[in-house]
N, C-alpha and C positions, 0 to 999 in steps of 0.2 A: 697696399701691402696685404698679402695673403696671411690669414691666421690659421695655424694648424693646432687643432685641439690636442691636448695631452692624451685623450682617449684614442685618437687616431694613431699617434705615435706608439702607444702601448700595443695597439692592434698589430701594427707593422713589426714591432719588436717580437711579438708572439709568433707571427708567421716566420720571421727570420730564425727564431729559436727552433721552431719545428723543422724547418728545412735543414738547419745545421745538424740537428739530431738525426734526421733521416740520412744525411750524407755520412755522418760518423758511423751509423749502423751499416751502411754499404761498405765503408772502408774496413770495418771489423769483419763483415761477412766475407769479403775478398781475402783478407788475411787468414781467416779460419779455413775457408775452402781450398785456397790455392797456395797460401804462404808457407814459408819455411820448409819447403821440400822441392825437389827437382821434378819438373814436369816435362813430358814430351808432347809437343803440339804439332799440328799440321795447319798450314795457312795457304790461302789461295790468292794469287794475283789475277784479278779479273778486270779486263779493260774492254770498254765498249765506247765507241765514238770519242776516243781520246780522253776518256774519263775512267778513273780507278774506283772500284767498288770498295767502300770503307764502312766500318761499323763504329758508331760512337758509343763508348762505354762510360758509365759514371762509376765513381768509386775506385778507379784504377789509374795509375800514373802518379807522378809527383805532385800534381795539382788536382787530382781527383777526376780527371777527364782524360780519355785516350781515344784517338781515332786510329784504327788499325785495320789491316785487311782481314776479312772473315777467316775464322779458323777456331780450333779448339783442341782439347786434350784427346790423346789417343785412348781408345778402349781396347783392352786385352782381347786378342782373338780376331781382330778386324784389321785389314791392311790399311796402310797410310792413305791410299786413294779412297777407299771405302769410308774411312773416318772423315776425310775432307768433304766428300759428297754429303754425308750426314750433317756435318757442321754447317755447310752452305744451306741446306734445306731448312734446318732449325733456325738459323740466324737471319736468312734473307728470303726464304721461300723459293729460291732458285734451284733448279736441277742443273748440275754441271758435269762436264766431262773433264777429268783430270789429265792434263797433258804432261809437259816436261817438268821434272824436278830441277829447280834452278839454283837454290842456295840454302844454307843452314845459318840461322841466326841464334846466337846465345843471348837471351833476354835476361838481364840481371839488374833489377831495380828492387832492392829489398822492400818488402819481404818476398817478392816474386822472383823465381828463377826457373827459366824454361829453355829448352832447346826447341827451336821452331824450324820445321822443314817446310820450305816454301815451294809451291808448284804454280805453274801457269794453268789456269782453268778457263774453260769456255762455257758460256751459257747455252744449254740445250733446251730448256723449257722452264715452266713455273712462272710465277708472278712475283715481282720484287715487293717485299713488305718488311717492316721491322719485326723480326722474329723474336725468339726468346732463348733463354738459357735454362735448360731443364734442371740444372743443378741449383737454381735459385727459385725462391718463392715468387709467385705471380706479382705480389705487391713490392718485391725487392729486386726487380730485374736490373741487371747491370747494362743491358743493351737498351740504348735510348733511341737510336735512329740508324738506319742504313741508307746509303745513297751513293750514286756514281758522282764523283767530284773531279773537276778539272785540276791539273797540277797547279795552276795559278791560285785556285781556291784553297788547295791544300797548303801551299806556302804562305797564305794569309793567316792561317791559324797559328796560335802561339806554339812555338817549338815544343814546349813542355807538354802539349796536348797531343803530340804526334808520336806514333810508334817510332822507335829508334831508326829502323830501316828507312822510313820516310824522311826523317830529319837529315839523314846522311846521304840521301840521293838527290841529285840535281835536276832530274827530269824523269818522266815515265820511261824513256829510252834507257837512262842510266839504271833505273830499277830493273828493267828487263834484261840488261846485260850483266847483272851481277852473277857471279859463280863462286862457289867455294864456301868458306866459313867466315862469319862476321860476328864480332862482339865490339860494341862501341862503349867508350867511357861515358858515364852519366854526366 
């Protein structure tokens, strides 16, 4: 029988408490920066070798994690395609060509509310890496990881961790065929 010392349990309890506090700080940061106002975002559907490029965010979504296509808020004075190119470079390190605008999604999971314009994008250069969100401090980044993921891997993730458009698409082809306006109930 293995004996666990109380000091070891106390150590792990302290680590858990620190991580829980860091998570709550991220949730508060997201609410302060993006919550309780309408945002206009651009997002890119980027597929290579039958895999979709996704960004893993912490502190976002109903369970504090969200896998979503790369994208971000529009900046005044810059076109939607230029904003999307900037977001891809910041978040993924990739230089992209913005192709067809395919659909608009209204993302509404309080405290977040955004209209997201989705485009098909093609990689033209750069090197894939986990980028950053310039609106967040270096030690409080929401972006945890970026990678190309197969549809089978996407569907193995908990539904609460997936962007609504991914939860409600049955395949990459279904995602690419979407047109018009979408808003899904939470």
